[in-house]
C-alpha positions in Angstrom: 44.0 -10.4 -12.7 43.4 -9.1 -9.2 46.1 -6.8 -7.9 45.9 -7.6 -4.2 44.6 -10.1 -1.7 41.7 -7.7 -1.0 40.6 -7.9 -4.6 40.6 -11.7 -4.4 38.5 -11.6 -1.2 36.0 -9.3 -2.9 35.7 -11.5 -5.9 35.3 -14.8 -4.0 32.9 -13.5 -1.2 30.1 -16.0 -1.0 28.3 -15.2 2.3 25.0 -13.4 2.9 26.7 -9.9 3.1 29.2 -7.7 1.3 31.3 -4.7 2.4 29.6 -1.3 2.4 30.6 2.2 3.6 28.8 4.7 5.8 27.5 6.6 2.8 25.6 3.5 1.7 24.1 3.2 5.2 23.0 6.8 5.2 21.4 6.3 1.8 19.5 3.2 3.1 18.4 5.3 6.1 16.9 7.9 3.8 15.3 5.2 1.8 13.7 3.8 4.9 12.4 7.2 5.8 10.8 7.6 2.4 9.2 4.1 2.5 7.8 4.9 5.9 6.4 8.2 4.6 4.9 6.4 1.6 3.2 3.8 3.9 1.9 6.5 6.2 0.5 8.6 3.3 -1.1 5.6 1.7 -2.6 4.4 5.0 -4.0 7.9 5.7 -5.5 8.3 2.2 -7.2 4.9 2.0 -10.6 4.5 0.6 -13.3 2.1 1.7 -12.6 -1.2 0.0 -8.9 -0.7 -0.5 -6.6 -3.5 0.4 -4.0 -3.2 3.1 -1.4 -5.1 1.0 0.3 -2.0 -0.6 0.7 -0.3 2.9 2.1 -3.5 4.4 4.5 -3.9 1.4 5.8 -0.3 2.0 6.2 -1.2 5.7 8.3 -4.2 4.8 10.5 -2.3 2.4 11.0 0.4 5.1 11.9 -2.1 7.7 14.5 -3.7 5.4 16.0 -0.4 4.5 16.2 0.6 8.2 17.8 -2.7 9.1 20.3 -2.4 6.3 21.2 1.1 7.4 21.9 0.1 11.0 23.8 -3.0 9.9 25.9 -1.1 7.5 26.7 1.8 9.9 27.6 -0.6 12.8 29.4 -3.3 10.9 30.4 -2.0 7.5 28.5 -5.0 5.9 25.2 -5.0 3.9 22.9 -7.8 3.1 23.1 -9.4 -0.4 19.4 -9.1 -0.8 18.7 -12.2 1.2 15.9 -10.9 3.4 15.8 -14.2 5.4 19.4 -13.6 6.6 18.8 -9.9 7.4 17.8 -10.4 11.1 20.8 -12.6 11.8 23.1 -10.0 10.1 21.5 -7.3 12.2 22.0 -9.3 15.3 25.7 -10.0 14.3 26.2 -6.3 13.8 24.7 -5.2 17.2 24.8 -8.2 19.5 22.9 -7.3 22.7 22.3 -3.8 21.5 19.4 -5.2 19.4 16.5 -5.4 21.8 14.4 -8.6 21.5 11.3 -6.6 20.8 12.8 -4.7 17.9 14.1 -8.0 16.5 10.6 -9.5 16.8 9.1 -6.5 15.0 11.6 -6.9 12.1 11.0 -10.6 11.8 7.2 -10.2 11.9 7.3 -7.6 9.2 9.6 -9.8 7.0 7.2 -12.7 7.6 4.4 -10.7 6.1 6.3 -10.4 2.8 4.8 -13.5 1.1 1.3 -12.7 2.2 1.4 -9.0 1.3 3.3 -9.3 -2.0 2.8 -12.8 -3.5 -0.4 -14.4 -2.3 -3.9 -13.7 -3.6 -5.3 -13.0 -0.1 -6.3 -9.4 0.5 -4.9 -7.9 3.7 -7.2 -5.6 5.8 -6.4 -2.1 6.9 -6.5 -3.4 10.5 -3.6 -5.7 9.6 -1.9 -2.8 7.8 -2.3 -0.6 11.0 -0.6 -3.3 13.1 2.2 -3.4 10.6 2.5 0.4 10.8 2.8 0.2 14.6 5.6 -2.4 14.4 7.4 -0.3 11.7 7.1 2.9 13.7 8.7 1.1 16.7 11.4 -0.4 14.6 12.1 2.8 12.7 12.3 4.9 15.9 14.7 2.5 17.4 16.9 2.5 14.2 16.9 6.3 14.1 18.1 6.4 17.7 20.8 3.8 17.1 22.1 5.6 14.1 22.0 9.0 15.9 24.1 7.5 18.7 26.8 6.3 16.4 
């Protein structure tokens, strides 16, 4: 049986987020950095005929991790793995501190998830390069936001 009202709230939480501490945000930040590094490495080491899908997938994972890090550090909440709700959660955490351009970058990267990971269409390295550009802009902004907190 729960010992306090807080325990009951934690057990019955049904929204798109859950409580998370700063340490979780820092771990997500490091994860974002590592996904970014993996995307950059794979992009740089591509061979003729390689598909862009793996690079774009790494970009998506990096963007999600960076968004989670900012959301956690600024609001103490993290997404419950509902990537469709992540942009709204990020906006709720930051309000007007989330520039429209960075929100657009994040939504565009999330929108590539079905194409990059689930469909049979091969993405080009030109598409992967565009995803990398958006990720670098989003990641740089996220790093600056976290450094300012």
